C-alpha positions as a printed Julia matrix, in Angstrom:
483×3 Matrix{Float64}:
 -12.25  -68.53  231.01
 -12.61  -72.49  231.64
 -14.14  -73.5   235.11
 -10.83  -74.22  236.82
  -9.09  -70.99  235.97
  -9.03  -68.19  238.72
 -11.56  -65.24  238.46
 -10.42  -61.57  238.46
 -12.06  -61.67  242.03
  -9.51  -64.85  242.88
  -6.43  -62.83  241.31
  -7.29  -59.63  243.14
  -7.68  -61.4   246.52
  -4.62  -63.05  245.99
  -2.48  -60.14  244.97
  -3.96  -57.4   247.2
  -5.72  -58.84  250.18
  -4.3   -62.06  251.23
  -0.66  -61.06  251.48
  -1.27  -58.04  253.3
  -3.61  -59.37  256.09
  -6.83  -58.0   254.96
  -9.94  -60.23  255.16
 -13.78  -59.61  255.29
 -13.64  -58.62  259.01
 -10.81  -56.13  258.17
 -12.86  -54.41  255.38
 -16.11  -54.31  257.98
 -14.06  -52.54  260.54
 -13.3   -50.04  258.25
 -16.88  -49.62  257.31
 -17.79  -49.45  260.86
 -15.83  -46.48  261.25
 -17.58  -44.99  258.53
 -20.91  -45.84  259.59
 -20.35  -43.95  263.27
 -20.94  -40.85  261.25
 -23.65  -40.09  258.62
 -22.68  -40.36  254.97
 -24.3   -41.36  251.9
 -21.71  -43.6   250.24
 -18.34  -45.22  250.68
 -15.57  -47.19  249.18
 -12.1   -48.82  249.45
 -10.32  -49.0   246.14
  -7.18  -51.37  246.2
  -4.87  -51.27  243.32
  -1.81  -53.04  242.47
   0.08  -52.36  238.79
   3.47  -52.97  237.08
   4.29  -50.96  234.05
   6.99  -50.75  231.63
   8.49  -48.61  228.93
  10.73  -48.89  226.1
  12.15  -46.62  223.48
  14.5   -47.67  220.59
  16.05  -45.14  218.39
  18.74  -45.35  215.55
  18.92  -49.14  216.47
  19.45  -48.57  220.11
  17.49  -48.48  223.41
  17.41  -44.88  224.55
  15.3   -45.23  227.41
  13.64  -48.13  229.57
  11.85  -47.86  232.77
   9.58  -50.37  234.86
   7.38  -49.47  238.04
   5.7   -51.39  240.43
   3.11  -49.57  242.61
   0.44  -50.91  245.04
  -2.05  -48.89  247.61
  -5.71  -48.38  248.66
  -7.92  -45.22  248.59
 -10.51  -44.56  251.14
 -13.53  -42.42  250.03
 -16.57  -41.19  252.0
 -19.23  -39.14  250.36
 -21.48  -37.06  252.38
 -24.05  -34.92  250.22
 -21.8   -33.39  247.43
 -18.84  -33.24  249.9
 -16.03  -36.09  249.51
 -13.5   -36.8   251.91
 -10.52  -38.86  250.45
  -7.19  -40.59  251.88
  -4.67  -43.09  250.29
  -1.89  -45.17  251.92
   0.69  -46.85  249.5
   0.64  -49.39  252.38
  -2.13  -52.05  252.45
  -2.58  -53.02  255.69
  -5.62  -53.15  258.38
  -4.17  -50.36  260.49
  -3.49  -48.37  257.5
  -6.97  -48.68  255.9
  -8.36  -47.93  259.59
  -6.17  -44.71  259.79
  -7.41  -43.45  256.59
 -11.11  -44.12  257.72
 -10.86  -41.82  260.4
  -9.25  -39.03  258.3
 -12.18  -39.01  255.93
 -14.92  -38.87  258.65
 -14.23  -35.21  259.05
 -16.78  -34.36  256.53
 -19.84  -36.06  257.96
 -21.42  -35.14  261.33
 -21.44  -37.64  264.35
 -24.64  -40.08  264.73
 -24.65  -42.08  261.74
 -26.79  -45.26  261.81
 -27.27  -48.49  259.91
 -26.3   -51.76  260.33
 -23.39  -53.75  258.15
 -24.28  -54.64  254.83
 -24.0   -58.31  253.78
 -20.89  -58.53  251.48
 -22.31  -59.49  247.86
 -20.03  -60.08  244.58
 -20.56  -57.71  241.72
 -19.83  -59.9   238.67
 -19.46  -58.43  235.42
 -18.82  -59.81  231.55
 -14.85  -60.4   231.52
 -14.07  -58.21  228.18
 -10.53  -59.2   228.01
  -8.0   -61.95  229.27
  -6.63  -61.38  232.95
  -3.14  -61.77  231.58
   0.17  -59.82  232.57
   1.85  -58.56  229.17
   4.59  -57.07  231.17
   5.97  -60.65  232.57
   4.82  -62.51  229.64
   7.77  -61.67  227.33
  11.56  -61.34  228.28
  13.06  -57.57  227.88
  15.25  -58.96  224.74
  12.17  -60.22  222.93
  10.5   -56.79  223.19
  13.71  -54.89  222.33
  13.95  -56.85  219.16
   9.97  -55.93  218.64
  11.08  -52.19  218.02
  13.74  -53.26  216.2
  11.79  -55.28  213.78
   9.5   -52.14  213.49
  12.25  -49.63  212.84
  13.78  -51.91  209.93
  10.79  -51.85  208.28
  10.08  -48.35  208.11
  13.68  -47.66  207.2
  13.47  -50.02  204.29
  10.07  -48.68  202.95
  11.9   -45.36  201.78
  15.12  -44.1   201.13
  14.12  -40.52  202.33
  13.39  -41.77  206.04
  16.16  -40.49  208.15
  15.22  -40.99  211.71
  12.99  -43.6   213.53
  11.67  -43.8   216.82
  10.08  -46.62  218.18
   8.14  -46.63  221.78
   6.66  -49.73  223.27
   4.65  -49.84  226.82
   2.81  -52.25  228.96
   0.74  -52.23  231.93
  -0.53  -54.9   234.18
  -3.22  -54.0   236.67
  -5.02  -55.44  239.45
  -7.65  -53.6   241.25
 -10.57  -54.91  244.11
 -13.15  -52.58  245.22
 -15.38  -53.02  248.41
 -18.12  -50.45  249.06
 -20.19  -49.83  252.04
 -23.27  -51.38  250.78
 -21.64  -54.71  250.63
 -20.63  -55.01  247.08
 -17.36  -56.55  246.11
 -15.77  -56.32  242.51
 -12.38  -56.72  240.94
 -10.67  -56.61  237.78
  -7.44  -57.44  236.27
  -6.41  -55.15  233.39
  -3.7   -55.56  230.86
  -2.97  -52.59  228.72
  -0.23  -52.46  225.64
   0.59  -49.84  223.2
   3.22  -49.66  220.48
   3.9   -46.31  218.41
   6.39  -45.36  215.58
   7.36  -41.79  214.71
   9.34  -41.48  211.71
  11.28  -38.22  210.39
  11.86  -38.2   206.3
  14.03  -35.41  204.72
  14.1   -34.29  200.96
  15.78  -31.12  199.5
  16.36  -29.6   203.28
  12.7   -30.2   204.27
  12.1   -32.26  207.07
   8.8   -33.75  208.11
   7.39  -36.79  210.44
   4.68  -39.32  210.56
   3.29  -41.25  213.03
   1.2   -44.59  213.6
   0.22  -46.49  217.1
  -1.96  -48.7   218.41
  -2.83  -51.31  221.32
  -5.61  -52.28  223.65
  -6.2   -54.72  226.39
  -4.24  -57.81  225.36
  -0.77  -59.01  225.11
   2.51  -57.85  222.96
   1.84  -61.06  220.61
  -0.83  -58.82  219.23
   2.08  -56.79  217.43
   2.74  -59.6   214.7
   4.74  -59.09  211.56
   1.31  -57.97  209.49
   0.76  -55.54  211.81
   4.4   -54.2   212.08
   4.53  -53.64  208.37
   1.09  -51.86  208.62
   2.34  -49.44  211.28
   5.62  -48.65  209.57
   4.11  -48.3   205.92
   1.34  -45.9   207.43
   3.92  -43.58  209.54
   6.1   -43.39  206.48
   3.25  -42.65  204.36
   2.0   -39.92  206.46
   5.51  -38.2   206.44
   6.1   -38.15  202.87
   2.36  -36.77  202.37
   3.61  -33.83  204.51
   6.96  -33.53  202.37
   4.39  -32.36  199.66
   2.05  -30.34  201.88
   1.42  -26.49  200.87
   0.1   -23.74  203.49
  -3.08  -24.58  204.69
  -6.09  -22.06  203.36
  -7.77  -20.16  206.07
 -11.5   -19.03  206.56
 -15.07  -20.84  207.13
 -15.35  -23.62  204.78
 -16.61  -27.18  204.42
 -14.7   -29.67  206.28
 -14.6   -33.46  205.65
 -13.48  -35.55  208.7
 -12.25  -38.98  208.08
 -12.77  -42.02  210.04
 -11.27  -43.39  213.0
  -8.83  -41.14  215.27
 -10.61  -37.82  213.97
 -13.22  -39.01  216.44
 -11.05  -37.38  218.81
 -12.71  -33.89  218.25
 -15.95  -35.35  218.9
 -14.45  -36.84  222.36
 -13.1   -33.26  223.49
 -15.5   -31.02  222.02
 -18.86  -32.82  222.69
 -18.02  -35.71  225.04
 -16.66  -34.18  227.9
 -19.61  -31.8   228.0
 -22.03  -35.0   228.5
 -20.14  -35.87  231.64
 -22.54  -35.83  234.57
 -20.44  -33.41  236.94
 -20.31  -30.42  234.68
 -24.17  -30.9   234.15
 -25.19  -31.08  237.6
 -22.98  -28.18  238.15
 -24.66  -26.19  235.28
 -21.24  -25.62  233.66
 -21.72  -27.31  230.3
 -23.36  -26.4   227.21
 -25.3   -29.27  227.11
 -26.9   -28.69  230.63
 -30.69  -28.92  231.25
 -31.2   -29.87  227.37
 -32.23  -33.68  227.92
 -34.56  -34.54  225.2
 -33.68  -31.41  222.89
 -32.35  -31.25  219.7
 -28.61  -30.53  220.31
 -27.43  -32.1   216.62
 -28.21  -32.54  212.91
 -30.53  -35.54  212.38
 -28.67  -38.65  212.03
 -26.0   -37.65  214.45
 -26.21  -40.65  217.28
 -23.06  -40.55  219.79
 -22.53  -43.54  222.01
 -20.13  -44.67  224.78
 -19.58  -48.02  224.82
 -17.24  -49.16  227.63
 -18.29  -52.93  226.53
 -16.42  -53.34  223.44
 -14.12  -56.7   223.95
 -10.09  -55.84  224.4
 -10.52  -51.92  223.44
  -8.1   -49.59  225.1
 -11.0   -47.72  226.82
 -13.18  -50.64  227.93
 -13.47  -51.89  231.46
 -15.54  -54.98  232.83
 -15.95  -52.55  235.69
 -15.61  -49.04  236.42
 -13.53  -47.92  239.42
 -16.76  -48.14  241.62
 -17.51  -51.34  241.08
 -20.22  -50.69  238.69
 -20.49  -52.75  235.13
 -19.66  -50.76  232.34
 -22.49  -50.31  229.37
 -23.69  -48.92  225.98
 -24.42  -45.4   226.78
 -26.65  -43.65  224.06
 -25.83  -40.11  224.82
 -27.2   -38.45  221.61
 -30.06  -40.23  219.36
 -30.71  -38.8   215.85
 -29.55  -35.55  217.05
 -31.55  -35.68  220.12
 -29.88  -35.29  224.03
 -30.91  -38.83  225.58
 -28.52  -38.63  228.71
 -25.21  -38.13  230.61
 -22.28  -40.23  231.64
 -22.72  -40.74  235.32
 -20.57  -41.98  238.39
 -22.11  -42.95  241.98
 -22.08  -39.58  243.27
 -23.39  -37.36  240.46
 -26.08  -39.84  239.89
 -27.46  -40.15  243.24
 -27.46  -36.36  243.36
 -29.5   -35.87  240.09
 -31.44  -38.87  240.58
 -30.55  -41.02  237.89
 -28.9   -44.49  237.27
 -25.01  -44.9   237.55
 -23.92  -45.65  234.0
 -20.5   -47.6   234.87
 -18.45  -44.17  233.74
 -16.93  -43.86  237.36
 -13.07  -43.7   236.81
 -10.0   -42.75  238.49
  -6.4   -43.07  237.54
  -5.22  -44.85  240.31
  -5.65  -45.46  243.98
  -4.32  -42.06  244.67
  -7.42  -40.24  243.11
 -11.21  -39.96  243.37
 -13.25  -41.5   240.76
 -15.28  -39.13  238.46
 -17.72  -39.48  235.55
 -15.46  -39.95  232.54
 -15.68  -41.23  228.96
 -14.86  -44.92  227.93
 -15.11  -45.56  224.34
 -16.93  -42.69  222.58
 -17.85  -42.61  219.09
 -20.73  -41.5   216.61
 -22.56  -44.53  214.75
 -22.25  -44.55  210.94
 -24.7   -43.36  208.79
 -25.71  -44.27  205.1
 -23.4   -42.22  202.61
 -20.41  -43.82  200.81
 -17.18  -41.79  201.52
 -16.21  -41.23  198.29
 -19.68  -39.38  197.45
 -18.8   -37.0   200.68
 -15.6   -36.2   199.25
 -17.13  -35.76  195.8
 -20.17  -33.31  196.9
 -17.45  -30.99  198.3
 -16.67  -28.07  196.04
 -14.16  -26.34  197.93
 -12.96  -27.27  201.47
 -10.64  -29.23  203.87
 -10.24  -33.24  204.12
  -8.68  -33.83  207.73
  -7.48  -37.33  207.58
  -5.62  -37.51  211.03
  -5.5   -35.08  214.04
  -2.4   -33.97  216.52
  -3.18  -32.09  219.46
  -6.18  -30.1   220.68
  -7.88  -28.22  223.43
 -11.44  -27.35  224.51
 -13.55  -25.29  226.61
 -15.94  -27.3   228.47
 -18.49  -24.48  229.41
 -18.78  -23.06  226.09
 -17.83  -25.91  224.14
 -15.19  -23.72  222.15
 -12.14  -26.09  220.39
  -9.26  -25.78  218.72
  -7.65  -28.9   216.85
  -4.35  -28.76  214.79
  -4.56  -31.63  211.55
  -1.44  -34.31  211.39
  -2.72  -34.73  207.78
  -4.98  -32.72  205.84
  -5.92  -32.45  201.87
  -7.29  -29.65  200.14
 -10.7   -30.66  198.11
 -11.93  -28.64  195.01
 -14.23  -29.83  192.53
 -15.21  -32.91  194.54
 -11.25  -34.32  194.12
  -8.37  -34.35  196.69
  -5.82  -31.82  195.18
  -2.8   -31.77  197.35
  -1.55  -32.04  200.93
  -1.96  -29.1   203.25
  -0.14  -28.15  206.39
  -0.64  -26.07  209.58
  -4.3   -26.31  209.45
  -6.29  -25.89  212.8
 -10.08  -26.33  212.95
 -11.7   -23.99  215.23
 -15.5   -23.89  216.47
 -17.97  -24.87  218.91
 -18.79  -28.47  219.61
 -22.39  -27.82  220.21
 -22.86  -25.78  217.2
 -20.58  -28.35  215.26
 -23.08  -31.12  215.93
 -25.97  -29.2   213.94
 -23.53  -28.63  210.98
 -23.07  -32.08  210.09
 -24.53  -32.43  206.55
 -23.44  -35.89  205.55
 -22.44  -39.02  207.64
 -20.44  -41.82  206.0
 -21.19  -45.73  206.32
 -17.18  -46.21  207.36
 -17.49  -45.94  211.21
 -14.46  -47.18  212.5
 -12.76  -46.97  215.86
  -9.29  -45.74  216.63
  -6.34  -48.04  216.65
  -5.98  -47.87  220.78
  -3.87  -45.01  221.27
  -6.27  -42.2   223.1
  -5.4   -40.74  226.61
  -8.04  -38.3   228.57
  -6.97  -35.89  230.9
  -9.6   -34.33  233.49
  -8.7   -32.23  236.71
  -5.18  -33.6   236.59
  -6.13  -37.2   236.1
  -5.32  -39.26  232.85
  -6.92  -42.45  231.77
  -7.23  -44.63  228.55
  -9.86  -44.26  226.33
 -11.23  -44.92  222.69
 -12.71  -42.74  220.03
 -14.24  -43.28  216.54
 -16.66  -42.03  213.9
 -17.41  -42.23  210.3
 -16.31  -39.88  207.45
 -18.58  -36.77  208.14
 -19.09  -33.29  206.37
 -19.32  -30.44  208.46
 -20.61  -27.13  206.97
 -19.1   -23.45  207.65
 -16.16  -24.89  210.38
 -13.43  -22.22  210.7
  -9.47  -23.42  209.64
  -6.85  -21.34  210.96
  -3.98  -21.77  208.23
  -1.18  -20.27  206.72
  -2.43  -20.01  203.36
  -4.03  -16.98  201.55
């Protein structure tokens, strides 16, 4: 950003506050209402977003949507209790009305004087651009058509191609009772392709997607070629897939997107709220050996342009690189402001919310396992009989127990240290904390996913990133249809 370009705070003020008659005096009147009662924390979260999505199938636009939304959430925290109200009308009157609603949780007789406003700045991790308005609608459709043509030209067995494009421009402004004022401008784009192939009456599908916090220009011809090639390749591999074997066995997980298993089966259990309440399998285990030697897990919201990154979290705290597990030893949890205060530890910049209509909670950003010292080929060669899971589809996890079930979108049977044939219908079944201790080899090929992750928690969805190197896990249960 050059000297004369507007900052995120400038853009947020001009987009959210000034047009709606909200100034520092209006903010202080709201916080004065809050201070009249005893409260530990309070904040205002202003948000404006423009979002669109397009779908092209068989060369035709099948659907398109565009939405504009804005509003403000008012939150007051007292002890463990949270009072929250929101309005889609941003005005001094609606702010004061929402603040009066939230006072119900706190007793009369608060004290304290007004805090001096201060700007909370952070290193910008992405350009404050608007991808939605930067490209005309025709160009967006043509982008999808180019992707479809590449997939169809890749193999005559391609029978159906579905392309999806989405973009979002989000501006947020956060005002806290302690005087902090922070803002962020968040672009986000995603492109994906689903390919269906057919051979001898058998139909299979493949998928590829990607994106991040940048504009549509990211999807150049080279990237379109790669996405089409990967989706078609996965679909053709599945045409030759045999029924997956079942039972306990050695499992090798590929790099990148398979880190979604780490995110779901382990990452959620490291979020502060579950550990404060004692409902996580990792509760009260700081300093203990919870994984195999060599296993280091990091949550890093500071990686430039990544889907899961944030310059500031949704409470105005800068995000950080938080080491959760180091060489197998549990080092810490992910914290928002409420849980960090109650647990007596610093906030980690992981307070996230879906929108102004939701309360923040501890959430992951980009969660990944660091690489080791093994060549991926060496890891595969070390397996006598087992499964190689290249890519994942859906999955679910129980936070309290750590039990998980994940389906493999692409998997191979390994025998004699070599990939023998693809298998279909493989599900991985296990316990996250237990699986951490069963990691026997860690590859030197750590990779982040291509930018496709969305995480759900308590009804809220936020964009995230995952990643890992190739890893070998002993004795993981595989559910399948083969003998």
